[in-house]
Structure formats: C-alpha cells, structure tokens
MDAnalysis code that builds the backbone (N, CA, C; Angstrom):
import MDAnalysis as mda
import numpy as np

u = mda.Universe.empty(459, n_residues=153, atom_resindex=np.repeat(np.arange(153), 3), trajectory=True)
u.add_TopologyAttr("name", ["N", "CA", "C"] * 153)
u.add_TopologyAttr("resid", np.arange(1, 154))
u.add_TopologyAttr("resname", ["UNK", "UNK", "UNK", "UNK", "UNK", "UNK", "UNK", "UNK", "UNK", "UNK", "UNK", "UNK", "UNK", "UNK", "UNK", "UNK", "UNK", "UNK", "UNK", "UNK", "UNK", "UNK", "UNK", "UNK", "UNK", "UNK", "UNK", "UNK", "UNK", "UNK", "UNK", "UNK", "UNK", "UNK", "UNK", "UNK", "UNK", "UNK", "UNK", "UNK", "UNK", "UNK", "UNK", "UNK", "UNK", "UNK", "UNK", "UNK", "UNK", "UNK", "UNK", "UNK", "UNK", "UNK", "UNK", "UNK", "UNK", "UNK", "UNK", "UNK", "UNK", "UNK", "UNK", "UNK", "UNK", "UNK", "UNK", "UNK", "UNK", "UNK", "UNK", "UNK", "UNK", "UNK", "UNK", "UNK", "UNK", "UNK", "UNK", "UNK", "UNK", "UNK", "UNK", "UNK", "UNK", "UNK", "UNK", "UNK", "UNK", "UNK", "UNK", "UNK", "UNK", "UNK", "UNK", "UNK", "UNK", "UNK", "UNK", "UNK", "UNK", "UNK", "UNK", "UNK", "UNK", "UNK", "UNK", "UNK", "UNK", "UNK", "UNK", "UNK", "UNK", "UNK", "UNK", "UNK", "UNK", "UNK", "UNK", "UNK", "UNK", "UNK", "UNK", "UNK", "UNK", "UNK", "UNK", "UNK", "UNK", "UNK", "UNK", "UNK", "UNK", "UNK", "UNK", "UNK", "UNK", "UNK", "UNK", "UNK", "UNK", "UNK", "UNK", "UNK", "UNK", "UNK", "UNK", "UNK", "UNK", "UNK", "UNK", "UNK", "UNK"])
u.atoms.positions = np.array([
    [0.859, -1.173, 0.000],
    [0.000, 0.000, 0.000],
    [0.902, 1.233, 0.000],
    [0.734, 2.114, -0.976],
    [1.562, 3.319, -1.014],
    [1.264, 4.231, 0.170],
    [2.309, 4.709, 0.856],
    [2.113, 5.555, 2.030],
    [1.673, 6.967, 1.665],
    [1.708, 7.321, 0.385],
    [1.248, 8.639, -0.023],
    [-0.270, 8.769, 0.021],
    [-0.964, 7.643, 0.028],
    [-2.419, 7.680, 0.071],
    [-2.903, 8.137, 1.435],
    [-3.986, 8.885, 1.422],
    [-4.567, 9.358, 2.677],
    [-4.971, 8.147, 3.516],
    [-4.635, 8.153, 4.785],
    [-4.963, 7.097, 5.750],
    [-4.188, 5.793, 5.547],
    [-3.234, 5.745, 4.604],
    [-2.486, 4.509, 4.376],
    [-1.699, 4.103, 5.623],
    [-1.069, 5.076, 6.284],
    [-0.294, 4.768, 7.491],
    [-1.162, 4.203, 8.595],
    [-2.335, 4.798, 8.804],
    [-3.254, 4.324, 9.850],
    [-3.789, 2.941, 9.509],
    [-4.077, 2.716, 8.229],
    [-4.579, 1.402, 7.797],
    [-3.512, 0.340, 8.014],
    [-2.276, 0.653, 7.646],
    [-1.177, -0.291, 7.839],
    [-0.956, -0.564, 9.327],
    [-1.047, 0.469, 10.156],
    [-0.877, 0.289, 11.605],
    [-1.937, -0.661, 12.153],
    [-3.183, -0.510, 11.709],
    [-4.245, -1.428, 12.159],
    [-3.938, -2.857, 11.735],
    [-3.403, -3.020, 10.518],
    [-3.045, -4.350, 10.026],
    [-1.988, -4.993, 10.910],
    [-0.880, -4.288, 11.161],
    [0.181, -4.899, 11.967],
    [-0.259, -5.090, 13.416],
    [-1.121, -4.210, 13.920],
    [-1.658, -4.414, 15.274],
    [-2.459, -5.703, 15.337],
    [-3.223, -5.976, 14.298],
    [-4.013, -7.212, 14.252],
    [-3.097, -8.425, 14.091],
    [-2.114, -8.306, 13.200],
    [-1.185, -9.412, 12.964],
    [-0.465, -9.827, 14.246],
    [0.014, -8.844, 14.992],
    [0.846, -9.120, 16.165],
    [0.100, -8.916, 17.482],
    [-1.218, -9.003, 17.453],
    [-2.036, -8.739, 18.650],
    [-1.611, -9.587, 19.847],
    [-1.239, -10.846, 19.625],
    [-0.848, -11.728, 20.737],
    [0.526, -11.378, 21.304],
    [1.316, -10.633, 20.541],
    [2.687, -10.335, 20.963],
    [2.884, -8.908, 21.479],
    [2.114, -7.960, 20.963],
    [2.322, -6.551, 21.316],
    [2.159, -6.355, 22.820],
    [3.163, -5.731, 23.410],
    [3.171, -5.501, 24.852],
    [3.835, -6.629, 25.620],
    [3.807, -7.827, 25.067],
    [4.419, -8.978, 25.730],
    [5.869, -9.144, 25.282],
    [6.066, -9.373, 23.988],
    [7.432, -9.547, 23.502],
    [7.684, -8.771, 22.204],
    [6.802, -7.800, 21.939],
    [6.959, -7.048, 20.705],
    [6.338, -5.666, 20.818],
    [6.927, -4.704, 20.109],
    [6.363, -3.367, 19.950],
    [6.394, -3.067, 18.458],
    [5.337, -2.445, 17.961],
    [5.235, -2.140, 16.535],
    [4.731, -0.718, 16.369],
    [5.409, 0.037, 15.519],
    [4.925, 1.360, 15.146],
    [5.074, 1.472, 13.636],
    [3.982, 1.370, 12.940],
    [3.905, 1.343, 11.485],
    [4.856, 0.265, 10.971],
    [5.983, 0.628, 10.357],
    [6.869, -0.411, 9.829],
    [8.128, -0.605, 10.669],
    [8.141, -0.071, 11.872],
    [9.238, -0.312, 12.813],
    [8.780, -1.349, 13.824],
    [9.522, -2.454, 13.909],
    [9.152, -3.549, 14.806],
    [10.316, -3.881, 15.720],
    [9.985, -4.204, 16.952],
    [10.987, -4.551, 17.949],
    [10.509, -5.802, 18.671],
    [11.277, -6.883, 18.560],
    [10.978, -8.089, 19.324],
    [11.891, -8.063, 20.536],
    [11.280, -8.090, 21.712],
    [12.034, -7.956, 22.967],
    [11.871, -9.235, 23.777],
    [12.889, -9.562, 24.532],
    [12.873, -10.798, 25.311],
    [13.512, -10.578, 26.668],
    [13.065, -11.357, 27.632],
    [13.601, -11.253, 28.988],
    [15.000, -11.856, 29.061],
    [15.212, -12.959, 28.353],
    [16.526, -13.610, 28.359],
    [16.977, -13.879, 26.927],
    [18.273, -14.096, 26.758],
    [18.818, -14.414, 25.437],
    [18.255, -15.739, 24.934],
    [18.093, -16.713, 25.836],
    [17.535, -18.011, 25.441],
    [16.113, -17.860, 24.911],
    [15.348, -17.021, 25.547],
    [13.945, -16.800, 25.156],
    [13.845, -16.035, 23.830],
    [14.876, -15.276, 23.504],
    [14.835, -14.423, 22.311],
    [14.638, -15.233, 21.024],
    [15.281, -16.384, 20.938],
    [15.126, -17.230, 19.752],
    [13.671, -17.631, 19.564],
    [13.010, -18.030, 20.647],
    [11.592, -18.407, 20.563],
    [10.722, -17.211, 20.192],
    [11.023, -16.041, 20.761],
    [10.245, -14.838, 20.458],
    [10.412, -14.430, 18.994],
    [11.636, -14.529, 18.475],
    [11.865, -14.226, 17.060],
    [11.145, -15.226, 16.164],
    [11.182, -16.487, 16.541],
    [10.484, -17.519, 15.766],
    [8.991, -17.200, 15.690],
    [8.409, -16.796, 16.814],
    [6.992, -16.427, 16.836],
    [6.734, -15.247, 15.885],
    [7.606, -14.257, 15.906],
    [7.476, -13.097, 15.020],
    [7.593, -13.512, 13.555],
    [8.598, -14.324, 13.238],
    [8.790, -14.764, 11.853],
    [7.607, -15.588, 11.359],
    [7.046, -16.426, 12.225],
    [5.878, -17.224, 11.831],
    [4.696, -16.331, 11.452],
    [4.494, -15.262, 12.205],
    [3.408, -14.323, 11.881],
    [3.697, -13.644, 10.541],
    [4.924, -13.211, 10.338],
    [5.285, -12.557, 9.078],
    [5.057, -13.486, 7.887],
    [5.456, -14.743, 8.021],
    [5.259, -15.725, 6.949],
    [3.774, -15.955, 6.708],
    [3.003, -16.109, 7.772],
    [1.562, -16.368, 7.651],
    [0.862, -15.253, 6.866],
    [1.302, -14.012, 7.051],
    [0.681, -12.880, 6.365],
    [1.412, -12.474, 5.080],
    [2.438, -13.226, 4.702],
    [3.159, -12.936, 3.464],
    [3.973, -11.655, 3.500],
    [4.406, -11.256, 4.682],
    [5.201, -10.027, 4.833],
    [6.687, -10.373, 4.728],
    [7.453, -9.419, 4.228],
    [8.894, -9.606, 4.094],
    [9.623, -8.508, 4.847],
    [10.820, -8.833, 5.317],
    [11.668, -7.864, 6.014],
    [12.768, -7.389, 5.082],
    [13.210, -6.170, 5.268],
    [14.381, -5.652, 4.578],
    [15.572, -5.974, 5.480],
    [16.312, -7.019, 5.136],
    [17.398, -7.485, 6.004],
    [18.462, -6.419, 6.251],
    [18.620, -5.486, 5.330],
    [19.599, -4.409, 5.522],
    [19.213, -3.514, 6.695],
    [17.933, -3.508, 7.064],
    [17.464, -2.672, 8.169],
    [17.232, -3.472, 9.447],
    [17.556, -4.754, 9.432],
    [17.298, -5.615, 10.592],
    [18.553, -5.819, 11.432],
    [18.343, -5.941, 12.730],
    [19.408, -6.269, 13.672],
    [18.814, -7.297, 14.620],
    [19.530, -8.377, 14.877],
    [19.004, -9.445, 15.720],
    [19.914, -9.727, 16.911],
    [19.296, -10.053, 18.038],
    [20.019, -10.526, 19.208],
    [20.934, -9.506, 19.858],
    [20.594, -8.243, 19.785],
    [21.439, -7.216, 20.395],
    [20.868, -6.798, 21.750],
    [21.735, -6.485, 22.715],
    [21.239, -6.078, 24.033],
    [20.777, -4.626, 24.070],
    [21.067, -3.880, 22.971],
    [20.718, -2.460, 22.950],
    [20.620, -2.008, 21.508],
    [19.738, -1.059, 21.254],
    [19.585, -0.547, 19.897],
    [18.738, 0.706, 19.884],
    [18.509, 1.225, 18.689],
    [17.669, 2.411, 18.528],
    [16.313, 1.992, 17.986],
    [15.278, 2.579, 18.561],
    [13.911, 2.310, 18.119],
    [13.138, 3.612, 18.205],
    [12.613, 4.061, 17.078],
    [11.837, 5.299, 16.999],
    [12.608, 6.505, 17.537],
    [13.924, 6.507, 17.298],
    [14.736, 7.646, 17.713],
    [15.211, 7.605, 19.153],
    [14.879, 6.556, 19.874],
    [15.307, 6.417, 21.266],
    [16.292, 5.265, 21.375],
    [17.068, 5.253, 22.452],
    [17.939, 4.122, 22.733],
    [17.195, 3.187, 23.674],
    [17.111, 1.938, 23.275],
    [16.356, 0.945, 24.035],
    [17.321, -0.140, 24.494],
    [17.233, -0.500, 25.770],
    [18.042, -1.590, 26.310],
    [17.271, -2.234, 27.446],
    [17.886, -3.192, 28.100],
    [17.164, -3.957, 29.130],
    [16.744, -3.117, 30.331],
    [17.389, -1.994, 30.551],
    [17.006, -1.125, 31.676],
    [15.872, -0.171, 31.311],
    [15.583, -0.039, 30.020],
    [14.495, 0.841, 29.608],
    [14.841, 1.670, 28.388],
    [14.267, 2.856, 28.336],
    [14.422, 3.750, 27.191],
    [15.192, 4.992, 27.629],
    [16.128, 5.414, 26.798],
    [16.898, 6.628, 27.069],
    [16.878, 7.517, 25.836],
    [17.161, 8.771, 26.042],
    [17.224, 9.720, 24.940],
    [18.435, 9.400, 24.067],
    [18.294, 9.634, 22.792],
    [19.385, 9.451, 21.850],
    [20.343, 10.643, 21.999],
    [21.611, 10.412, 22.321],
    [22.557, 11.516, 22.515],
    [22.673, 12.431, 21.290],
    [22.431, 11.899, 20.097],
    [22.493, 12.724, 18.893],
    [21.426, 13.821, 18.925],
    [20.265, 13.523, 19.513],
    [19.208, 14.535, 19.618],
    [19.626, 15.649, 20.577],
    [20.287, 15.276, 21.658],
    [20.765, 16.270, 22.622],
    [21.831, 17.149, 21.971],
    [22.742, 16.529, 21.228],
    [23.796, 17.293, 20.548],
    [23.204, 18.267, 19.538],
    [22.187, 17.820, 18.799],
    [21.539, 18.693, 17.813],
    [20.902, 19.897, 18.500],
    [20.265, 19.665, 19.651],
    [19.665, 20.773, 20.407],
    [20.737, 21.720, 20.936],
    [21.829, 21.161, 21.443],
    [22.900, 21.981, 22.012],
    [23.552, 22.872, 20.948],
    [23.582, 22.403, 19.707],
    [24.208, 23.164, 18.624],
    [23.262, 24.180, 17.985],
    [21.982, 24.113, 18.341],
    [20.995, 25.014, 17.741],
    [21.259, 26.462, 18.129],
    [21.076, 27.344, 17.170],
    [21.150, 28.777, 17.470],
    [19.737, 29.256, 17.780],
    [19.624, 30.399, 18.407],
    [18.304, 30.930, 18.762],
    [17.408, 31.001, 17.528],
    [16.227, 30.434, 17.624],
    [15.298, 30.461, 16.483],
    [14.876, 31.887, 16.139],
    [14.698, 32.146, 14.862],
    [14.272, 33.471, 14.415],
    [13.027, 33.401, 13.528],
    [12.859, 32.286, 12.833],
    [11.720, 32.163, 11.920],
    [10.684, 31.208, 12.504],
    [9.502, 31.237, 11.924],
    [8.434, 30.328, 12.333],
    [8.907, 28.883, 12.231],
    [9.553, 28.543, 11.125],
    [10.040, 27.179, 10.902],
    [11.062, 26.786, 11.974],
    [11.937, 27.708, 12.352],
    [12.940, 27.440, 13.395],
    [12.271, 27.111, 14.729],
    [11.268, 27.894, 15.100],
    [10.578, 27.665, 16.381],
    [9.791, 26.359, 16.321],
    [9.181, 26.068, 15.176],
    [8.459, 24.801, 15.021],
    [9.418, 23.620, 15.144],
    [10.591, 23.742, 14.549],
    [11.602, 22.683, 14.637],
    [12.021, 22.474, 16.098],
    [12.245, 23.570, 16.808],
    [12.630, 23.498, 18.222],
    [11.543, 22.825, 19.056],
    [10.294, 23.268, 18.890],
    [9.210, 22.683, 19.694],
    [9.001, 21.215, 19.346],
    [9.212, 20.847, 18.086],
    [9.110, 19.441, 17.692],
    [10.174, 18.590, 18.361],
    [11.406, 19.094, 18.364],
    [12.508, 18.379, 19.037],
    [12.222, 18.220, 20.522],
    [11.781, 19.297, 21.141],
    [11.504, 19.257, 22.582],
    [10.323, 18.349, 22.904],
    [9.322, 18.325, 22.030],
    [8.174, 17.443, 22.254],
    [8.614, 15.981, 22.229],
    [9.526, 15.642, 21.318],
    [9.985, 14.254, 21.245],
    [10.849, 13.871, 22.446],
    [11.390, 14.865, 23.138],
    [12.230, 14.605, 24.311],
    [11.502, 14.866, 25.626],
    [10.242, 15.260, 25.560],
    [9.522, 15.721, 26.756],
    [9.479, 14.698, 27.886],
    [9.464, 13.419, 27.544],
    [9.424, 12.403, 28.599],
    [10.710, 12.373, 29.429],
    [11.763, 12.996, 28.913],
    [13.047, 13.018, 29.612],
    [13.342, 14.364, 30.270],
    [12.455, 15.346, 30.097],
    [12.678, 16.695, 30.620],
    [11.658, 16.983, 31.716],
    [12.142, 17.195, 32.934],
    [11.239, 17.503, 34.048],
    [10.510, 18.812, 33.771],
    [9.213, 18.820, 34.008],
    [8.361, 20.007, 33.811],
    [8.542, 20.603, 32.424],
    [8.607, 19.746, 31.417],
    [8.873, 20.225, 30.055],
    [7.813, 21.195, 29.553],
    [6.562, 20.980, 29.912],
    [5.499, 21.882, 29.455],
    [5.734, 23.289, 29.973],
    [6.060, 23.401, 31.259],
    [6.328, 24.717, 31.844],
    [7.546, 25.376, 31.196],
    [8.578, 24.583, 30.980],
    [9.818, 25.124, 30.424],
    [9.670, 25.574, 28.972],
    [8.745, 24.950, 28.252],
    [8.576, 25.250, 26.823],
    [7.422, 26.204, 26.534],
    [6.727, 26.635, 27.555],
    [5.544, 27.478, 27.367],
    [5.841, 28.732, 26.550],
    [6.957, 29.378, 26.816],
    [7.273, 30.610, 26.075],
    [7.475, 30.324, 24.583],
    [7.986, 29.136, 24.242],
    [8.158, 28.780, 22.830],
    [6.805, 28.643, 22.145],
    [5.867, 27.994, 22.843],
    [4.537, 27.809, 22.259],
    [3.795, 29.143, 22.140],
    [3.995, 30.017, 23.107],
    [3.377, 31.348, 23.032],
    [3.932, 32.136, 21.840],
    [5.195, 31.904, 21.523],
    [5.821, 32.605, 20.394],
    [5.215, 32.188, 19.055],
    [4.485, 31.081, 19.051],
    [3.903, 30.557, 17.813],
    [2.437, 30.920, 17.615],
    [1.905, 31.845, 18.379],
    [0.484, 32.189, 18.272],
    [0.115, 32.525, 16.833],
    [-1.029, 31.975, 16.402],
    [-1.487, 32.174, 15.021],
    [-1.711, 33.645, 14.695],
    [-1.368, 33.977, 13.468],
    [-1.645, 35.311, 12.968],
    [-0.657, 36.380, 13.393],
    [0.237, 36.052, 14.301],
    [1.172, 37.067, 14.798],
    [2.595, 36.852, 14.285],
    [2.837, 35.773, 13.568],
    [4.207, 35.456, 13.191],
    [4.945, 34.956, 14.418],
    [6.248, 35.081, 14.415],
    [7.046, 34.626, 15.554],
    [7.389, 35.814, 16.431],
    [7.074, 35.691, 17.699],
    [7.427, 36.733, 18.671],
    [8.464, 36.157, 19.633],
    [9.706, 36.098, 19.179],
    [10.797, 35.565, 20.005],
    [11.249, 36.676, 20.941],
    [10.951, 36.510, 22.221],
    [11.230, 37.590, 23.176],
    [12.259, 37.150, 24.217],
    [12.429, 37.980, 25.226],
    [13.412, 37.709, 26.280],
    [13.093, 36.420, 27.043],
    [11.802, 36.171, 27.303],
    [11.401, 34.930, 27.989],
    [11.802, 33.713, 27.161],
    [11.590, 33.797, 25.862],
    [11.967, 32.698, 24.970],
    [13.476, 32.467, 25.013],
    [14.220, 33.551, 24.951],
    [15.684, 33.441, 24.944],
    [16.190, 32.837, 26.246],
    [15.603, 33.236, 27.377],
    [15.999, 32.667, 28.677],
    [15.703, 31.167, 28.719],
    [14.529, 30.788, 28.252],
    [14.143, 29.371, 28.261],
    [15.004, 28.558, 27.307],
    [15.427, 29.195, 26.231],
    [16.254, 28.524, 25.231],
    [17.624, 28.215, 25.806],
])
C-alpha cells in the first residue's frame, strides 16, 4: 500500500496491530513499519523471534534485512535508545539541540518545539519550560521571540 495515500499509514498500523495482537506488549512493539521483538533472556529471544517470523510468513510479509538487527542487548527504536534497563534519549538529539542557534523564523521555532516534544518524557516540567516557545507561535502574529523565549532557550 503506497504511504502517499490518505490514511495509508493508519490502515497499515491497524493491520500490523491485528497481525501481532498476541505479541504486542508482551514480547513485541510495533509502530507502522518499525518492529521490535524484545525478550527477557537471550535463550527466550530465539523463541520470540520464531513467533514473530511465523506471523510474518503467515501474512506474506517480508523484512528488509539491511534494516534488521538481531540478538542485540541495545539498539535504537523510533529515535530512542532501548536496552534492558528501559528507554533513554538518543545523545544525537541532545547534541543537535545543544548546537541550535536561537530560532528566528516560524520554521525554526516549530523545529525546536518538535525536538523538545519528542524529548519531553526526559525533561522535568517540560510543558512549563517550553511554554514561552509555544506562546511565540500564536497564530496570525508570526514569531514573537522575546526575552522569555531566549531565557528558556
């Protein structure tokens, strides 16, 4: 299904949710075409992968082996670092934020708020800290980057 079609992504997500319904939350996470098979132990991982592969075969789905990684204790999933202790922020995202210059255009502020939104689970009181950025984006006024924004930045 071409992803350019309206609702194609949502339709595909419903399909994979149905395909992997018995596994999602237990030994698998799926977000559109990103899949993660997770296991409590290395021994169990082979069985969990076998279960995943059986579902893929049953539905006639294929994997792009160039994008697959198997049996690793840590990896990246949806822009985050995932390992047995949990989820951590990707250091590359932090570096990109640290190198950012003060936003001046609407697009710059939107880019900043998007980056911060993706990191919000790792930032204490992120809503409060980012409020001035969102206020700077009020419709019809353009960008009002003020002293409060600069301090928060």
